[in-house]
N, C-alpha and C positions, 0 to 999 in steps of 0.2 A: 795570830795564829805559830806556834812555835814550829821550823823543818829540824822534822830528829834527823839523828844526822845518819849518813849508811852507811858500814860497814862494808868491805869488795866481801860476796858469801866465803863460806874458807869448809869445804866439806868436810874436810878433818872436821872441824871442830863436832860433828855426828858421831865422832870415833871413838870407842869406849873400850880399856881392855878391861877382861875379864883373867882370871886364872883360877886356873886349880886349889888356890889357897881361901878366893870369890867367895869359889861350891862348895867347898866340904863340907861346913855347915850343915847344907841341906842333904846332905845325905853321910851321913857320918857312914853306914855302915862297910865304907871305905875303906876306912881307918883302919881297920881289920882282915886285912885281903892281901894279899905276896901276889904282889904285882907281879913276881921272878915264871910264876907259873902259867897268871891270867893277865889279861891281855886287858892290861886298862883304858885305854880305845875304845876297845866291845864296851868295856861297863863304860864308861863314861854315853858314850851313845846309845845304851839300852834306854839314857837317864836323860840325850835330847842333847847328848855335845859331844866335841869337836877338836882333839887340841890338833889343834895351829899352829903353833911354834914347830920350824922343823928341822930343831937339834929331839926333838925328847924319838924318842929307841923302847919299841911296846923290850917290856920282858928285861926291864936291865935295872927295873929299882923294887928292891922290897918291900921301901913302907913308903907309901902317897904322900909322907910330906915332906921325901925328896925328888918332888914332882911337885910340888904348891906351884914355882915360879912358869907353868906353863900358861905357855896360853894356850884358852877353850875361847869357840863359837857354841852360840843357839842355835840346833835344829829344828826348822820353822819346818 
């Protein structure tokens, strides 16, 4: 019987980064909204996501493509 080599537990191996750019295909209506007038964070909350990037500021972007790099987390 072969012994399996055990790697030390790495809690970071369970983390995955999801960005707005990763989820936009699931919510095409967001592409046509003006986020200088509408809160992107509020819209994402309705879709069970929240922006977790600390650099994000509401109402600073008119086009969601400018926000594709911001990280989001699924609300469960």
